[in-house]
N, C-alpha and C positions, 0 to 999 in steps of 0.2 A: 811233836803232834802235827798231822797231816789234816789238811782240810777234806772236806766231804767231796769235793769236786776231783780233788787227786785222788783219794781213795776208789772214787767211782771208775776215774780214766784207768789207775793201777789194773784194775779187777776186770772191766771189760775187755782190756786188751788181750786177754786170755779168753776170751769167748768169740765165736762165731756160729753161723746158722749150721744147722746139721743136716743130714743126710735125708733126701725124698724116700717116702714109702705111698705106696698105691693101698686107698682107705674106700669103703663105702661112702658115697656123698655126704650121708647123714653123720659119720663120725668125723667128716670134716670141717664140721663147724666149728666158727670160730678161729680155725686153723689158717695157715698161709701156704696158699696155693704154688707149688713147686713146678708149674708147667704153663705155656702159655694156651690157651682155648680157643683154637679157631671153629668156625660154624661149617658143617657140611652141607646146610640145608638153608634155605629161608624161612624166618619165621615173620609172622603165619606163614605156613608152605602156600597158602591159596588165600586170593581174595574173598573177605567175606563180611557180613552184614555187623555194623556195629551196635544195631539197636534191632529190637523188635519191630515189624511194620511189613511193607510191600517193597520188593525190588522191583524196580521198571525203568524203562529210558527218560532221562532228564526231560529229553525233547517233549516227552507226553505232557509235563506238566506247565508247560510254560502260559503263564495268564492264570493260571488255577488260583482260586478264592473260597472263601466260603459261599459268598454270593454267585462265585460262576464257577463250579465244582468241575473237576475231569473226572468222567468215568470210564473205567479201564474193566476188561475182562479177567478174574482170579483164574489163572490155569493151575495153581496148586497151591499145597500148602507143605513146606521146607522146612523142617526142622532140625538142628545141630547135628551134625555126626551124619547127615544122611545128603545125598546129592540126587539132581534129577537130569535127565536126558531132555528135559521140555525147553524151548529156548524162548526168551522174551521179545514178542514182536511188537510193533508199535499197535497201540489201544490195547497191550495186555499187562499182566503184572503178576507176581507170585509171591504170595505171602508167605514171609519168612521170619525164622527168630535168629536171634543174636548169635552169631557163631557160624551159623549155615553158610558154604560157601554161595557165593555170590553167580546167579546162573547165568548161562551164556546169554548175551543181547542185551542184558541189563548195566546200567552205568552208574545207578544211584539207588538210594532206599529212602523212601518216607517213613516216617514212625506211625504207629498207629493211632496216636493222638491228633494227627493229621488228616484223618481220614476219617469215613462214617462210620467205620468199626469203633473208633476211639469217641464216636458221638454218640452212637447210638447203641456199642456194644454188640457182639455178634458176627459173623462173617458169611457172606455168600456167594454166589457167582461173579458179583459184579460190586467194584467197590470204587465210591468216590472219593477226589484226593482235593482236598481244600488249600493246599500250599504249594508254591514253585520251588523246586528244589534244584540245585547246583551240581553239575557234573561231579560225581565222587563222594558226593552226601551220604554222610554215615558208613561209608565203606573203608574198611581196612585194608589197603591194597596187601599182595604178598610182598614179604620183607619189610614191613614196616618197618618190624623190632630190630630183627637182624638178618644180614644179608648172607648170604652164603660166602665161603671164603674172608669172613670178615673176622678179625682178632677181637672177640668177643670180651674175655677175660684174661687180664696179662698175669706173667709170674709175678709173684710177690704180692699179689690181690689177699688181704683177708676177708675168709670167706665167711660172710652172713647169711641167714636165711633168704634174702632175695638171690642172692648169687646161687646158691643150693638150687632154687626154683629154676634159673637160667640153667644149670648144668643138667637138670632132669628134664628141660623141654628141648635140649640138644642131645639126648638120648646117652647120656653119661651117667653109668650108674657108679663107676668108680672115679676116683681124681687122685693125681699125685699132688702130695702136701707134704712139707717138713715135718718130720717125726716128732713128736712130742718128746723132752728130755726125762731120763729118770734120775728123780732125786731123793740121794739117801737121806731121811732126816732122824737126828740120832740128838738126844738130849742127856746130858752129863751132870752128875752128882750123887752123893751117898744119901744125900737129904731127899730124895726123889723117891717117892713109890709109885705105883699103875694107879690107875684113875677106880680102880675096882676095889681097892686096897684099902683096909683102915691105916687112918695118921696114925704114927707112932710120935713119941717126943721128938723135938726137931726134925719133924720130917714134914714136906708138903706133897701134894700131888702134881703129877706130871702133866702141867696144862701147855707147857711149850709146845711139845710134840704137836698137839691138838690144833693150837692156832697156827704152827707153822707148818704144818700138813695141808693144815685148809689153805693157806696162802698158797700153796706150791699148786695146789689143786685150782683155786681160784684162776692164777694166772697161765694155767695150761702144761703144768708138770705132771709129771705121774710119780707121786710118791712111793717111796720105798721106806715104810717105817721099822728103824733097828730099835726102837724101845729105849730101854735107860742104859747108859754104861755108868757102873759106880767109879769111884775115884781109884782105880786099878789096874796098874799097867795091862795085865792079861785081858781082863775084861774089854779094855777100849781098842786093844790091838784085836780081839775077837771080832768086835762090831765094825772095824774098820776092813777086817778080811769080808766080813758077812755083804759089806756093800760092794766089794770091788768084785765077787763071785756073782752080784743081781747085774752087774756091768752097768753103774749108775753113771752119770754124765756129772754129779755135781754131788758133794756132800755139804751137808746142810747141819751143823752142829748150834748148840746153845750151851754157853756156860762152858767155863774152865778156859777164858782167853785173856784175862783181867793182868795187865800189865805190872811189874814188880810185884807180882806173888810167885810163890810156889805154887806148882798147879801140875798136877799127873797129865791131864790133859795136853798141855802146853808142852809137857816132855814129851809123852807120845808123839804128838801131831811133828814136831820137830825132828824125831830119829826115825819117823815113816817116811817123810817126804820134805819138801821144802817149802819152809814156812816163813810168812811177816807176822809179827804180831804189832798190830798198831792202835796208838792213841788216833782217835779220830775226832776232830773240832768240831764237835756237835753234842748237842744235849737235847735228851736222852739217846746212850747209844755209844759213849767214848770207845769203850774196848772192843777191837776188831782183829779177827785174825783173817788171811787169805794166804794161800798156797796151791800146792800141788800134793796129793796122796798118791804115788805112785802115777802120777800121770794124769790123774782126776782132781780137776779143781774142787778146794775146799772153802768156804766161807764159813767162819767161828763168828757167831754172833754172841753178844752177851747176854747172861742168865736171866737179868730181871724180866718180866713178859712184856712190859710196853718197850723196854729198848729194843729187844730182840724184835718186837712188830714192826719199830719205826725203823732200826736198822736192814729186814727186810725189803721193806719198801724201797728203802734210798739204793742196795747193793744186791739183793738176791734177785728182786723182781725183776728191775734190766739184764742180769744174766741170763735168767731164764727166759724173758722176750727175745733177747739175743739170739739165742739156742732156736727157738721157733720161729726164727726166721724175719720178725717185727722189725718194721724199719724204726717206727715210735717206741722208744723204751721208757722216755721219760713219765712220771706221773702227772696226770692232767692238773693243770692249774689256773684257778681263777684270780683276776685282782677283787679285794673285799676291804670294806671299812671296817676297823676295830672297834668294836663296842665299848670295849673297856680298857684301861691303861695296862701295858704288858711290860714287866721288867726284864730286859735283854741282859748280855753277859759276854765273854771274851767268846764264848763257842756259837755257833750256829743253832739257834733254837727250833725247835719242832713241837708247837704247842697244840695239846689236843683242843680242839675244837668245834663249835658248832656252826655251820654257814646256812644260810638262810637267804633267799632273795625277795627284797623288797621293791618291788616294780622293777626296773630295770638295773638295779644295784644289788650286788651281794655284801652281808653283814656277815660278821664272825664273831661270834662269843665264845672268848675262853670258857672249857670245863672247870667250875669252882670244885671248892672242896681239895682234900688231899689230892697233891699232883705228883706226888711220887713215881718212880720208874716203876714201881712195884704194884700199881693200882692198878689192877687189869682193867675194871670196871670203868676208868675214865675211857678208855678207848671204847667200851660198849657204847658210852654215851657221845663220842663224838665222832663226826661225817666228815673232818678236815683235821689237817696239820698247818698251823701257821707257820710260815718260816720267817723267822726273824734273823737278820744278817748278823754276821759276828761281830763284836765290838758295839753292839747298840745298846744303850746306857738304858731308855724306857721308850718305849711306843705308847704315844698319848691316844684315848679315846678319839675318834672321827680320823686318823691316820689311815693310812693304805699300805697293805701288805700283800704277798702272794698267798695263797693257801693251796695244798695241795689235796686235793679231794681225794679221801678214802671211798665216800659212796655219796651217790647223788641224794639229796632230798627227794621224796616223792614228790611231784609234781614240780620239782623245780627243771627248768632247761637247762640242759647240758650246753 
């Protein structure tokens, strides 16, 4: 039996970042940038007003107050998106809206609230200024955000909505990103039927295909659903051919990998490629297969639905993220106080739990009731997996553990 860490290490040494492709920027969301982005312009491209107010010369406002206002002649009204050829001379001002270019001669902006317009409402040919302003006050200078020639986004950056906004401001409708891996999802077993079929004696519906496919989508892969393979050599080989023809980057199977039992899936995988069948020192999820099918990596997950999902998080998830070019592939973890006693064991435990935050401290309550690896609803109720170290006899209530977060509770800070 090998450790969880050793299994992960052996698997991940076979994966690397995939090649780049150019896509429209909205298709690049949550993907990894494959090029350095330099700016060919200043942003903003011109000095502009940060407030609605009056563009003026700061020297004209020296000593201005409510009791001793400065009166200036209003030359024009300037909205965002427009320019003026008028120049602000001593004793004059131009009414200006947020984002409008700072007129020639002006070196500051006074807010409406600090003028007669803000006090009485309306505006006319003259304005009273009630506050002294400093040079560049309420002015956004050209290049304040980005300078021409500056490295704005470095290769390897994960593109969030804010990065896409920057790309748009730079006039980049397309961008090079690491392409998404194509992942074949295959469920095996004579007992499986499609979700829209009636269940016969000894049969169950194929839930693993849908949970595993959803996980592939969640973590950025492109699922290639191969459906169900019955426990027949030709059926399984046909599904493998179908995946190879679809040019997948990873095969993901469920069931048929238990060590020590005769299984057609194991026989076919071993004959079609180079496969290792392991017992991993974890609970749930002990049986695992890994290898190559004609050069394509294959991760064989257990058949029980909870075991399959937990094993996916530990092994398939980091493999997919590695292919996506992600630098961080570990599951996010927090330290928690355990609210109930937990019985440990020789294997590393991944205990389905609910994590909440009370003040500045995270607490974890294990999911009660039946906890077998076939109870998929326990994953529905859980938002975390408590990691119980190997060889732990018991974890007492009040002790601390690490928790892998499956989801962040609404209102809980990350």
